[in-house]
C-alpha positions as CSV (number, residue, x, y, z in Angstrom):
1,A,-21.3,-15.6,-22.9
2,S,-22.8,-16.0,-19.3
3,L,-26.1,-16.8,-17.9
4,S,-27.1,-14.9,-14.5
5,A,-30.3,-15.9,-12.0
6,H,-29.1,-15.3,-8.8
7,G,-30.2,-13.4,-5.8
8,A,-29.4,-9.9,-5.4
9,D,-27.5,-9.2,-2.4
10,S,-28.3,-7.0,0.7
11,S,-25.8,-5.0,1.8
12,S,-28.2,-2.9,4.0
13,N,-27.0,-1.9,7.7
14,S,-29.4,0.8,8.2
15,Y,-32.5,-0.9,7.8
16,S,-34.4,-4.6,7.9
17,T,-34.2,-4.9,4.3
18,G,-34.5,-8.0,2.0
19,A,-33.3,-8.6,-1.4
20,G,-34.7,-9.7,-4.7
21,S,-34.8,-13.1,-5.8
22,G,-33.1,-13.8,-9.2
23,G,-35.5,-14.6,-12.4
24,R,-36.0,-17.5,-14.6
25,I,-34.4,-18.3,-17.8
26,S,-35.6,-21.5,-20.5
27,I,-33.7,-22.3,-23.7
28,G,-36.1,-24.6,-25.7
29,V,-34.6,-27.2,-28.8
30,G,-37.3,-28.2,-31.3
31,L,-39.6,-27.5,-29.9
32,S,-43.3,-27.6,-32.6
33,D,-45.5,-24.6,-32.3
34,T,-47.7,-27.1,-30.2
35,E,-45.5,-27.9,-28.0
36,I,-44.6,-24.4,-27.1
37,D,-48.1,-23.3,-26.9
38,A,-48.3,-26.6,-24.4
39,L,-45.4,-25.5,-22.5
40,A,-47.2,-21.6,-22.4
41,R,-49.7,-23.4,-20.7
42,G,-47.7,-24.7,-18.1
43,E,-48.2,-28.2,-19.5
44,V,-45.0,-30.9,-20.9
45,P,-46.1,-32.3,-23.6
46,D,-45.1,-36.5,-24.5
47,G,-41.7,-36.2,-25.2
48,V,-40.5,-33.3,-24.2
49,T,-37.5,-33.3,-21.9
50,V,-37.7,-30.8,-19.1
51,L,-33.6,-30.1,-17.5
52,E,-32.3,-27.6,-14.4
53,G,-29.8,-26.4,-16.0
54,I,-28.4,-24.5,-18.9
55,A,-25.1,-26.1,-20.9
56,L,-24.8,-22.6,-23.2
57,A,-22.8,-20.6,-21.3
58,A,-20.8,-20.2,-17.6
59,T,-23.4,-19.7,-15.4
60,D,-24.7,-18.1,-12.0
61,V,-27.9,-19.1,-9.6
62,R,-26.5,-18.4,-5.8
63,A,-28.3,-17.2,-3.2
64,G,-27.9,-13.7,-2.4
65,L,-25.7,-12.5,0.7
66,H,-26.2,-10.3,3.7
67,I,-23.4,-8.5,4.8
68,N,-24.4,-11.1,8.4
69,G,-25.0,-14.2,6.2
70,T,-27.7,-15.1,4.4
71,K,-31.0,-13.6,6.3
72,W,-32.0,-11.0,3.8
73,G,-30.2,-12.2,0.3
74,G,-32.2,-12.9,-2.2
75,A,-32.3,-16.7,-3.2
76,P,-32.2,-17.7,-6.4
77,G,-33.8,-18.2,-9.3
78,T,-34.2,-21.1,-12.7
79,L,-31.5,-21.9,-15.6
80,T,-34.1,-24.7,-17.4
81,T,-33.4,-26.2,-21.4
82,V,-36.2,-27.1,-22.4
83,Y,-36.4,-30.4,-25.5
84,G,-38.6,-31.0,-27.9
85,A,-39.8,-34.5,-29.1
86,G,-36.5,-35.9,-30.1
87,V,-33.1,-37.1,-28.5
88,P,-30.6,-34.1,-26.8
89,L,-27.6,-33.9,-27.0
90,E,-26.0,-31.7,-25.5
91,V,-21.5,-30.9,-26.9
92,R,-19.4,-30.0,-24.2
93,G,-15.7,-29.5,-23.0
94,T,-13.7,-30.2,-20.0
95,P,-11.7,-27.9,-18.5
96,V,-12.2,-25.7,-20.9
97,R,-13.8,-25.2,-24.5
98,A,-11.1,-26.0,-26.8
99,T,-11.5,-24.7,-30.3
100,G,-12.2,-27.3,-33.2
101,V,-15.1,-29.4,-32.3
102,E,-17.3,-31.2,-34.9
103,P,-20.4,-30.5,-34.2
104,A,-19.1,-27.3,-32.1
105,Y,-20.8,-27.1,-28.3
106,G,-24.2,-26.7,-27.7
107,L,-27.8,-28.4,-27.9
108,Y,-28.8,-30.8,-30.5
109,L,-31.8,-33.3,-31.2
110,L,-31.4,-36.2,-32.8
111,E,-34.1,-39.2,-34.2
112,P,-34.1,-42.1,-32.2
113,G,-32.1,-44.7,-33.6
114,E,-30.1,-41.6,-35.7
115,K,-25.9,-42.0,-35.5
116,T,-23.5,-39.1,-36.1
117,V,-19.7,-38.8,-35.9
118,L,-18.4,-36.5,-33.5
119,T,-14.6,-35.6,-34.4
120,A,-11.9,-33.3,-32.5
121,P,-8.9,-31.9,-33.0
122,E,-5.3,-33.3,-31.9
123,Y,-5.5,-29.6,-30.4
124,G,-7.8,-28.0,-29.7
125,Y,-7.1,-23.8,-29.1
126,D,-8.2,-21.8,-26.0
127,P,-11.2,-19.8,-27.2
128,D,-10.1,-16.4,-26.0
129,N,-5.9,-16.7,-26.4
130,D,-5.3,-18.5,-29.5
131,G,-1.8,-18.6,-28.2
132,V,-2.6,-21.2,-25.9
133,R,-3.4,-24.9,-26.6
134,Y,-4.7,-28.0,-25.5
135,T,-4.2,-31.5,-26.2
136,S,-7.0,-33.7,-26.8
137,A,-7.7,-36.2,-24.0
138,G,-10.6,-38.1,-25.6
139,Y,-13.8,-38.2,-25.0
140,A,-16.9,-39.7,-22.7
141,V,-20.4,-40.3,-23.7
142,S,-23.4,-40.4,-21.0
143,N,-26.6,-40.6,-21.0
144,A,-29.2,-40.1,-17.9
145,T,-28.0,-42.6,-15.5
146,G,-24.3,-41.7,-16.2
147,E,-21.0,-42.5,-18.3
148,V,-21.5,-44.8,-21.0
149,T,-18.6,-45.3,-23.0
150,S,-14.9,-43.3,-23.1
151,G,-11.9,-43.6,-24.8
152,P,-8.8,-41.6,-25.7
153,G,-9.6,-41.1,-29.8
154,Q,-10.3,-38.0,-31.8
155,S,-13.6,-39.5,-33.2
156,V,-16.4,-41.2,-31.5
157,E,-19.8,-42.7,-33.4
158,I,-22.8,-42.4,-30.8
159,E,-26.7,-43.8,-31.6
160,A,-29.5,-41.6,-30.4
161,A,-31.4,-43.8,-27.9
162,N,-34.2,-43.0,-25.5
163,G,-33.5,-39.8,-23.2
164,P,-30.9,-36.9,-22.9
165,M,-26.9,-38.0,-23.9
166,S,-23.9,-36.1,-24.1
167,V,-21.0,-36.2,-25.5
168,T,-18.0,-34.2,-23.2
169,W,-14.9,-33.9,-25.1
170,R,-11.8,-34.1,-22.7
171,W,-8.2,-31.7,-23.2
172,G,-5.3,-32.6,-21.7
173,D,-1.7,-30.2,-21.0
174,T,-1.8,-26.9,-21.5
175,Q,1.0,-25.4,-24.1
176,P,1.4,-21.9,-24.5
177,Q,3.1,-20.6,-27.5
178,A,6.6,-18.7,-27.3
179,R,7.5,-15.8,-29.8
180,I,10.5,-14.8,-29.9
181,C,11.6,-11.9,-32.4
182,A,14.1,-11.9,-35.2
183,V,16.2,-9.0,-34.6
184,E,18.7,-7.0,-36.9
185,H,22.5,-8.0,-36.5
186,A,21.8,-11.2,-34.8
187,S,20.4,-14.4,-35.6
188,L,18.5,-17.4,-33.2
189,L,19.1,-21.0,-32.3
190,L,16.7,-22.9,-30.3
191,D,18.2,-25.7,-28.5
192,G,21.4,-25.1,-30.6
193,T,19.9,-24.9,-34.3
194,P,20.1,-22.5,-36.2
195,V,16.5,-20.9,-37.1
196,A,15.5,-18.3,-39.5
197,G,13.3,-15.2,-38.9
198,D,10.9,-15.1,-35.8
199,V,10.8,-18.4,-33.4
200,R,7.8,-19.4,-33.1
201,I,7.3,-22.9,-30.5
202,W,5.3,-24.6,-28.3
203,I,5.9,-25.4,-24.5
204,E,4.6,-28.7,-23.3
205,P,5.2,-29.4,-20.4
206,G,8.4,-30.4,-18.5
207,V,10.1,-29.2,-21.6
208,R,12.0,-25.7,-21.3
209,P,13.6,-25.1,-24.6
210,V,16.5,-22.6,-24.6
211,V,17.3,-20.1,-27.1
212,T,20.7,-18.0,-27.8
213,V,20.9,-14.7,-29.2
214,V,23.8,-14.9,-31.8
215,P,25.3,-11.0,-32.2
216,E,27.1,-10.1,-35.3
217,E,30.7,-9.4,-35.5
218,G,31.2,-6.1,-34.0
219,Y,26.9,-6.3,-32.4
220,E,26.4,-7.4,-29.0
221,F,23.3,-8.9,-26.5
222,V,22.1,-6.3,-24.0
223,N,18.6,-8.0,-22.6
224,W,15.4,-9.5,-23.4
225,T,12.2,-7.5,-23.8
226,G,8.8,-8.3,-23.3
227,D,6.7,-11.3,-21.9
228,I,9.9,-12.8,-19.5
229,Q,9.8,-14.7,-16.5
230,L,11.8,-12.4,-14.2
231,G,14.7,-12.1,-13.2
232,N,16.3,-13.8,-16.5
233,E,15.8,-10.9,-18.7
234,L,19.7,-11.1,-18.9
235,D,20.0,-14.3,-19.5
236,N,21.4,-14.7,-22.9
237,P,20.8,-18.6,-23.9
238,I,18.0,-18.4,-21.9
239,T,16.2,-21.4,-20.8
240,L,12.5,-20.4,-21.3
241,A,9.8,-21.4,-18.3
242,L,6.4,-19.9,-19.4
243,D,3.0,-20.5,-17.8
244,G,0.7,-18.4,-20.5
245,S,1.3,-17.6,-24.1
246,A,4.5,-14.9,-24.7
247,V,6.1,-12.8,-26.8
248,I,9.4,-11.8,-26.7
249,H,12.3,-9.3,-28.2
250,P,16.3,-9.8,-28.0
251,V,18.2,-6.3,-27.8
252,V,20.7,-6.0,-29.5
253,R,23.0,-3.1,-29.9
254,L,26.6,-2.1,-31.5
255,A,29.5,-2.8,-28.5
256,E,31.3,-0.4,-28.1
257,E,32.7,1.4,-25.0
258,P,31.4,2.4,-22.0
259,T,30.5,5.5,-22.1
260,E,27.7,8.9,-21.3
261,R,24.4,8.9,-23.2
262,T,22.4,12.0,-22.7
263,W,18.6,11.4,-23.7
264,G,17.8,14.2,-26.3
265,G,14.9,15.2,-25.1
266,G,11.5,14.7,-26.8
267,K,9.5,11.5,-26.3
268,G,10.4,8.7,-27.8
269,A,11.8,5.0,-26.4
270,W,14.9,3.8,-24.6
271,T,15.0,1.9,-27.5
272,D,16.0,4.0,-30.4
273,P,19.6,4.9,-30.9
274,A,18.6,8.0,-32.7
275,A,16.8,9.8,-29.5
276,W,20.7,9.2,-27.3
277,T,23.6,12.2,-27.6
278,P,26.2,10.5,-29.2
279,A,23.7,9.0,-31.6
280,G,23.6,5.9,-33.5
281,N,23.7,3.6,-30.4
282,I,20.5,2.6,-27.4
283,P,22.6,2.4,-23.5
284,G,24.6,-0.6,-23.1
285,R,25.1,-2.7,-19.7
286,Q,28.2,-0.1,-18.7
287,D,27.2,2.9,-19.5
288,T,25.9,5.8,-18.0
289,V,22.8,7.2,-18.9
290,V,21.7,11.4,-17.9
291,I,18.0,12.7,-18.7
292,A,17.4,16.5,-18.2
293,K,14.4,16.9,-19.9
294,G,11.4,15.1,-22.1
295,T,10.0,11.8,-21.9
296,C,12.3,8.7,-22.1
297,S,10.0,5.3,-22.4
298,V,11.0,1.4,-21.5
299,S,9.3,-0.9,-22.6
300,N,9.2,-3.2,-19.1
301,V,13.3,-3.6,-19.0
302,L,15.9,-0.6,-18.0
303,V,20.1,-2.0,-18.1
304,A,22.7,0.4,-17.6
305,A,25.2,1.9,-15.2
306,S,23.8,3.7,-13.8
307,V,21.0,6.8,-14.1
308,T,20.6,10.7,-13.5
309,V,17.6,12.1,-13.4
310,S,17.6,16.1,-13.5
311,G,14.1,16.5,-15.5
312,G,11.9,15.3,-17.6
313,T,10.2,11.9,-17.1
314,L,11.5,8.4,-16.7
315,N,9.2,5.7,-17.5
316,V,9.7,2.1,-17.2
317,S,6.3,1.3,-18.2
318,P,5.6,-2.7,-18.7
319,D,1.7,-3.5,-20.6
320,A,-0.4,-7.1,-20.9
321,R,0.7,-9.2,-18.3
322,Q,4.2,-8.1,-18.7
323,S,6.5,-7.4,-15.2
324,A,9.5,-4.3,-14.7
325,R,13.4,-4.7,-14.5
326,V,15.4,-2.2,-13.6
327,C,18.7,-3.9,-13.4
328,L,22.1,-1.2,-12.2
329,S,25.6,-1.4,-11.3
330,G,26.5,1.9,-10.2
331,D,23.8,4.6,-8.2
332,F,20.4,6.2,-9.7
333,T,20.2,9.4,-8.8
334,A,17.4,11.8,-9.4
335,S,17.4,15.4,-8.9
336,G,14.8,16.6,-10.2
337,G,11.9,15.1,-12.9
338,T,9.1,12.1,-12.6
339,V,10.3,7.9,-12.4
340,K,7.9,5.4,-12.2
341,F,8.5,1.7,-11.8
342,G,6.1,0.2,-13.4
343,V,2.1,1.3,-14.1
344,E,-0.9,1.9,-11.2
345,N,-2.8,-1.7,-11.7
346,L,0.6,-3.3,-12.9
347,A,-0.5,-6.9,-14.3
348,G,3.0,-8.3,-13.2
349,H,5.9,-7.5,-11.3
350,V,8.2,-4.7,-10.5
351,L,11.8,-5.9,-9.7
352,A,14.2,-3.0,-8.8
353,E,18.3,-3.8,-8.2
354,I,20.3,-1.2,-7.6
355,D,24.5,-2.0,-6.8
356,G,25.1,1.3,-5.8
357,N,22.9,4.2,-3.8
358,L,19.2,5.3,-4.4
359,A,19.2,8.9,-3.5
360,L,16.2,11.5,-4.6
361,S,16.9,15.2,-4.0
362,G,15.3,18.9,-5.3
363,A,12.2,17.7,-6.0
364,A,12.5,14.6,-7.3
365,K,9.1,11.6,-7.9
366,L,9.7,8.2,-7.7
367,Y,6.6,5.8,-8.0
368,V,7.1,2.0,-7.9
369,Y,3.9,0.1,-7.8
370,G,2.5,-3.2,-6.1
371,G,1.9,-6.1,-8.4
372,P,-1.5,-8.9,-7.9
373,V,-0.6,-11.0,-4.6
374,E,-0.1,-14.8,-6.7
375,G,2.0,-17.2,-6.6
376,E,5.4,-16.9,-4.9
377,W,3.9,-13.1,-4.6
378,T,2.8,-12.6,-1.9
379,H,1.4,-10.4,1.0
380,A,4.4,-11.7,3.2
381,T,7.4,-11.9,1.0
382,G,6.3,-8.1,-1.2
383,C,4.3,-7.7,-4.3
384,S,6.9,-5.7,-6.5
385,R,10.7,-4.8,-4.6
386,V,13.1,-2.3,-4.5
387,T,16.5,-3.6,-2.8
388,V,19.6,-1.3,-2.8
389,A,23.0,-2.8,-1.4
390,G,24.3,1.0,-0.7
391,A,22.1,3.5,0.6
392,I,18.5,5.1,-0.3
393,T,18.8,8.9,0.0
394,L,15.9,11.4,0.7
395,D,17.1,14.7,0.3
396,G,15.4,18.3,-0.4
397,T,11.6,18.2,-1.0
398,S,11.7,14.5,-3.0
399,V,9.2,11.9,-2.7
400,V,8.8,8.5,-2.9
401,Y,5.5,6.9,-3.8
402,P,5.1,3.3,-2.9
403,V,1.3,2.6,-4.5
404,S,-0.3,-1.0,-4.3
405,A,-2.5,-2.8,-6.4
406,W,-5.6,-1.9,-5.9
407,Y,-7.9,-5.2,-5.9
408,T,-5.4,-7.7,-4.0
409,G,-3.2,-4.7,-2.2
410,G,0.0,-6.7,-3.4
411,S,2.5,-3.7,-2.1
412,V,6.1,-2.8,-1.8
413,V,8.9,-3.5,0.0
414,F,12.0,-1.3,0.2
415,R,15.7,-3.6,1.6
416,A,18.9,-0.7,1.6
417,G,22.1,-0.9,3.2
418,T,20.6,2.8,5.2
419,V,17.9,4.9,5.1
420,T,17.5,8.6,5.1
421,V,14.5,10.6,4.8
422,G,15.5,15.0,4.8
423,E,13.3,17.2,6.8
424,T,11.8,18.3,4.0
425,A,11.6,14.7,2.1
426,S,8.9,11.9,1.7
427,F,8.0,8.3,1.7
428,N,4.6,8.7,0.8
429,A,1.5,6.3,0.8
430,N,-1.3,8.5,0.9
431,E,-4.8,6.9,-0.1
432,A,-2.4,4.7,-2.0
433,G,-4.5,1.3,-0.4
434,Y,-6.3,-1.4,-1.3
435,R,-9.3,1.0,-4.3
436,W,-12.3,-0.6,-5.9
437,L,-12.2,-1.0,-9.2
438,D,-15.6,0.4,-10.6
439,G,-18.6,1.1,-8.3
440,S,-19.1,-2.0,-8.2
441,T,-16.5,-4.2,-8.1
442,P,-15.3,-4.2,-4.1
443,P,-11.1,-5.3,-3.3
444,L,-10.4,-8.1,-1.8
445,A,-9.8,-5.7,1.4
446,P,-10.4,-7.2,4.7
447,G,-11.6,-4.6,6.3
448,L,-13.5,-2.8,3.8
449,G,-16.8,-1.1,5.0
450,A,-19.0,-3.5,3.1
451,D,-21.9,-0.3,3.0
452,Y,-22.3,3.1,2.2
453,N,-22.0,4.4,6.2
454,I,-19.5,1.5,7.1
455,G,-15.6,2.7,7.3
456,G,-12.6,0.9,6.2
457,G,-11.3,-1.1,8.9
458,Y,-7.4,-2.2,9.5
459,G,-5.7,-1.6,12.7
460,G,-9.0,-1.7,13.8
461,K,-12.9,-2.0,13.4
462,G,-14.1,0.7,11.6
463,G,-17.4,2.9,12.3
464,S,-20.3,2.1,11.9
465,G,-23.6,2.8,14.0
466,G,-24.5,-0.7,13.7
467,T,-22.7,-4.4,14.8
468,T,-21.4,-4.2,11.6
469,F,-18.1,-2.8,11.1
470,G,-15.3,-2.8,8.6
471,K,-12.8,-5.8,10.5
472,A,-9.5,-5.0,11.8
473,Y,-7.3,-6.9,10.1
474,G,-3.5,-8.5,9.7
475,F,-0.9,-8.3,12.4
476,G,0.5,-5.0,14.4
477,A,3.7,-6.3,14.8
478,A,4.2,-6.5,11.4
479,P,2.0,-4.2,9.2
480,V,2.5,-5.8,5.8
481,E,-1.7,-5.2,4.0
482,P,-2.4,-1.6,3.2
483,G,-5.5,0.3,4.6
484,S,-8.8,-0.9,3.5
485,P,-11.5,1.5,1.5
486,N,-15.6,2.4,2.9
487,G,-18.4,1.1,1.3
488,N,-20.3,2.4,-1.8
489,Y,-23.3,4.4,-2.2
490,N,-26.1,3.2,-4.5
491,A,-23.2,1.6,-7.0
492,S,-21.4,5.6,-7.3
493,Y,-17.6,5.3,-7.7
494,G,-17.1,8.5,-6.8
495,N,-17.9,7.9,-3.5
496,C,-15.8,5.1,-2.6
497,R,-12.7,7.0,-0.9
498,K,-9.6,6.2,-1.0
499,P,-7.7,4.4,2.3
500,G,-4.2,4.4,3.1
501,G,-1.1,2.2,1.4
502,L,1.8,0.5,2.7
503,I,5.4,2.1,3.5
504,R,7.5,-1.1,4.5
505,I,11.0,-0.7,5.1
506,H,14.2,-3.1,5.9
507,A,17.4,-1.9,6.6
508,K,20.5,-1.8,8.3
509,S,19.9,2.2,9.5
510,I,17.3,4.1,9.0
511,S,17.4,7.5,9.7
512,V,13.9,9.9,9.3
513,A,13.7,14.0,10.0
514,G,11.0,13.5,7.2
515,T,7.9,12.3,6.7
516,L,6.5,8.6,6.3
517,T,2.6,8.9,5.9
518,A,-0.5,6.6,4.5
519,K,-3.5,8.5,5.4
520,A,-6.6,7.8,3.9
521,E,-8.5,10.3,1.8
522,Q,-9.9,12.6,3.8
523,A,-13.3,15.0,3.7
524,Q,-15.5,12.1,3.1
525,A,-18.7,11.5,1.7
526,Y,-20.7,8.9,4.1
527,G,-17.7,5.9,5.6
528,G,-14.3,6.5,5.8
529,P,-11.6,4.6,5.0
530,S,-8.8,3.2,6.9
531,G,-5.0,3.9,7.0
532,G,-2.5,2.5,5.9
533,G,-0.2,0.4,7.5
534,I,4.2,2.0,8.0
535,W,6.4,-1.3,8.4
536,L,10.2,-0.1,9.8
537,T,13.4,-2.7,10.7
538,A,16.9,-1.4,11.1
539,D,19.5,-2.5,12.9
540,E,19.8,1.3,14.3
541,F,17.4,3.4,13.7
542,A,16.9,7.6,14.1
543,F,14.0,10.1,14.3
544,A,14.7,13.4,15.0
545,P,12.1,15.7,17.0
546,T,10.7,17.0,12.8
547,A,9.9,13.0,11.5
548,V,6.6,12.2,11.3
549,L,5.0,9.5,11.1
550,N,1.1,9.2,10.3
551,V,-1.4,6.2,9.0
552,A,-4.4,8.5,9.9
553,G,-7.8,7.2,8.8
554,G,-9.8,9.2,6.5
555,D,-13.4,11.0,8.7
556,C,-16.7,10.9,7.7
557,S,-18.0,14.2,7.0
558,K,-21.5,13.7,5.0
559,S,-20.5,16.8,2.4
């Protein structure tokens, strides 16, 4: 639950208009009818305690903001707890309210002198995710003047005295649970010891369990899928280093000599042996894969020698917190069809490593999605990465679509030996930058147009009829972020227009006869979004007369 009494934000630039203040919320505990009547008259009866704040839930009582400061923002409201005659007791948890305490977290009213025993389990579970638990780290007992006593135990007896009291359960180490799923034709070892069925382990701080897949005779390990740490999908044994709960699946197949495996068409999963020709097995690390029709879906890890797509769809589609890994020892070739590395608003990241060449031709389309900015994944390093040992070649009307993360702007980085873009081919990041998640949730865009008629900034200030602008941001010598959107109008997502994304390529040589474009959405209502970014580095460049590089901003024609 959440309680909010914050003042409203004022985002108006057109008028000097003030936002409203927050209201008032009061929670009364153990009040008699007489005490309620007195409070309704504005009186505080003897024995009744009035405290600022409410401990039942997360609260928000900040002052409202204005685009130029706090001048026009509304003042905060109030949150109040009122206790009837008796001794108020509040049961708290820090840093989380891990489950299992008795009595439960909340507000209570005790009789003076009443003794109460409170308990907590050895491990408390995350209230929102039972795949994460916390170790009990003791308690603290406090009164109105401060902490009275504390200890490391899981049980404490208190005696109600005069004035409000609180017991805070302290929770220590975070331990995520890893579930390694059993698979046919293989057994599992945990730290060298055989285990039966699924392996479920709590990962203690500093402990790195080692899991080994032991295939039966005639079978072989291919890779891991699921919530596996990015970059370790091929490891066997694997050392688990997790920062959250995880479900991990080993992929095992019949051990056969390398061959060509063709997708049979239809819609199905890469790991379905019946979907391939020859039937009865899935692609191995040394197999060549051919997809000409249908839809082939990879959970989040694609491993093969090479992949050729001439039609249909190939999706590498992670879910939840997963990342996407593509690992090829040879070439990736597409002469048609649609290929997607990742998904829109990807929660993880894409790591594609191609030891050969990446070649698109015909009307082939390749989408690569940026992940969130977090940890080692920054705007500077890139938030999804496509690394090609040989050449990236785009011919025909083929298109590569790099798409940035809506909220954080995390973008894709391409690295290759050489990059060639043919005359009618393109890298297209149009309308692929920072995006509003909905009509009321703006992205972390530095150049966001904060009001409906304020254009987004990037390479320069966004357009405005006043003194406030969508800010310019970034480094002109190295654009590492996408463009920023305009503000919105009346919390309508339909008026949140899309800025240009980011095309970032690092290679030894780059030759462009076609188009690199990261334009903003055009024909805007009210404010327009900014153009995106293009950052190319190479030892040698060649630009044909037909080459086009475009990062134009969006117009602001009111429609």
